[in-house]
C-alpha atoms as one frame of an Amber mdcrd trajectory, in Angstrom:
protein
  15.778 -64.530  26.391  17.965 -63.331  23.569  14.931 -62.331  21.610  13.581
 -60.274  24.495  16.978 -58.603  24.989  17.196 -57.816  21.248  13.679 -56.284
  21.257  14.547 -54.069  24.254  17.785 -52.879  22.595  16.013 -52.089  19.303
  13.216 -50.294  21.148  15.672 -48.159  23.141  17.690 -47.431  20.014  14.549
 -46.170  18.277  13.725 -43.988  21.262  17.225 -42.471  21.289  17.084 -41.866
  17.516  13.671 -40.237  17.898  14.996 -37.893  20.614  18.017 -37.004  18.488
  15.788 -36.309  15.468  13.466 -34.136  17.565  16.414 -32.171  18.960  17.901
 -31.604  15.512  14.500 -30.552  14.120  13.864 -28.164  17.014  17.291 -26.585
  16.544  16.637 -26.220  12.823  13.273 -24.559  13.474  14.839 -22.164  15.975
  17.648 -21.222  13.570  15.132 -20.749  10.738  12.896 -18.559  12.889  15.866
 -16.468  14.009  17.062 -16.144  10.426  13.601 -15.076   9.223  13.344 -12.550
  12.035  16.718 -11.076  11.132  15.787 -10.899   7.450  12.482  -9.204   8.314
  14.232  -6.640  10.523  16.820  -5.971   7.828  14.090  -5.562   5.171  12.152
  -3.137   7.420  15.332  -1.154   8.150  16.143  -0.902   4.435  12.579   0.149
   3.635  12.798   2.822   6.310  16.078   4.081   4.851  14.592   4.188   1.349
  11.523   6.046   2.567  13.798   8.589   4.266  15.665   8.981   0.964  12.341
   9.641  -0.771  11.406  12.167   1.926  14.677  14.007   1.346  14.010  14.116
  -2.394  10.491  15.464  -1.785  11.851  18.028   0.668  14.404  19.190  -1.867
  11.536  19.898  -4.247   9.217  21.508  -1.679  12.138  23.474  -0.161  11.092
  22.861   3.446   9.724  20.329   5.871   5.989  19.729   6.030   5.297  21.802
   2.937   2.597  21.071   0.425   3.427  18.773  -2.446   1.616  19.696  -5.618
   0.904  17.359  -8.504   3.431  19.298 -10.585   6.069  18.929  -7.861   5.352
  15.190  -7.708   5.784  14.945 -11.482   9.109  16.760 -11.114  10.157  14.334
  -8.358   9.204  11.369 -10.549  11.425  12.603 -13.385  14.501  12.623 -11.127
  16.677   9.545 -11.570  17.397   9.473  -7.815  13.706   9.140  -6.982  13.216
   6.460  -9.635  16.126   4.542  -8.101  14.607   4.826  -4.607  11.189   3.798
  -5.912  12.702   0.713  -7.522  14.301  -0.182  -4.175  10.877   0.159  -2.552
   9.247  -1.994  -5.215   7.155   0.900  -6.536   6.994   2.724  -9.819   5.856
   6.173 -10.824   2.367   4.906 -11.619   2.013   3.758  -8.011   2.899   7.197
  -6.686   0.498   8.842  -9.093  -2.160   6.495  -7.694  -1.220   7.452  -4.140
  -1.577  11.116  -5.014  -5.029  10.540  -6.500  -6.166   8.470  -3.511  -4.845
  10.928  -0.946  -6.261  13.856  -2.886  -9.746  12.583  -3.793 -11.193  16.106
  -4.002  -8.642  16.949  -6.648  -7.222  19.941  -4.771  -3.844  19.240  -6.343
  -1.824  19.418  -3.112  -0.809  17.073  -0.333   0.978  17.705   2.921   4.333
  15.935   2.879   3.329  13.668   5.782   0.186  12.525   3.914   2.256  11.636
   0.878   4.822   9.695   2.920   2.035   7.870   4.774   0.579   6.863   1.409
   3.929   5.486   0.259   4.260   3.533   3.503   0.754   2.090   3.156   1.524
   0.977  -0.361   4.576  -0.947   0.829   4.407  -4.654   1.278   2.021  -7.060
  -0.311   0.727  -6.738  -3.809  -2.721  -6.801  -2.255  -2.084  -3.333  -0.836
  -1.507  -2.018  -4.334  -4.653  -3.748  -5.524  -6.676  -2.188  -2.710  -5.323
   1.234  -3.666  -6.251   0.692  -7.301  -9.755  -0.407  -6.311 -10.070   2.644
  -4.082  -9.051   4.907  -6.954 -11.568   3.251  -9.273 -14.325   3.607  -6.671
 -13.609   7.273  -6.119 -13.479   7.927  -9.859 -16.812   6.132 -10.284 -18.329
   8.078  -7.387 -17.391  11.344  -9.111 -18.902  10.122 -12.387 -22.114   9.045
 -10.657 -22.303  12.388  -8.855 -21.842  14.219 -12.148 -24.494  12.076 -13.834
 -26.901  12.698 -10.957 -26.374  16.431 -11.302 -26.963  16.227 -15.062 -30.093
  14.138 -14.477 -31.410  16.632 -11.922 -30.772  19.464 -14.356 -32.546  17.561
 -17.133 -35.541  16.834 -14.880 -35.731  20.493 -13.872 -35.710  21.572 -17.524
 -38.368  19.010 -18.423 -40.627  20.089 -15.576 -40.232  23.771 -16.506 -41.011
  23.010 -20.151 -44.091  20.899 -19.499 -45.480  22.670 -16.467 -44.749  26.411
 -16.726 -47.458  27.135 -14.166 -45.430  25.318 -11.478 -42.455  27.552 -12.170
 -44.584  30.707 -11.887 -46.158  29.435  -8.632 -42.710  28.809  -7.153 -41.710
  32.431  -7.856
């Protein structure tokens, strides 16, 4: 009888300890989740503030809202210590912004609308993978331009070869 009573007491003690452990663990998980959520919100708020600082710097260079940002103006912005400080806060450097400009201006027009530039900075925020994707995109666009140029040179070379070897075709086309 004592043995049975002892087994029941041990069993109930284990159950109570298990419930206490589960309650403590659940509370810990809730506190951790809340803490992570608060840290995420704080990080997003700080990023937003830093991006607004960068916008103000860009606006001071472009002299008005929504204006075009040239490559020269971007270079000027990058030389300012205030913009370098903001970029460091955002986890970016001047090379990243040069990459954004090249990606957002693939035709090489040399100008971006302020909103396009800011959108590029925002897209570059976050994971290192985003930066890698941007760099791959730049490389692809650069290679596309090279291939296009080589195709044009090849077409020109073919045209010259055909004209040199078959002058009658050229006269017939006229």
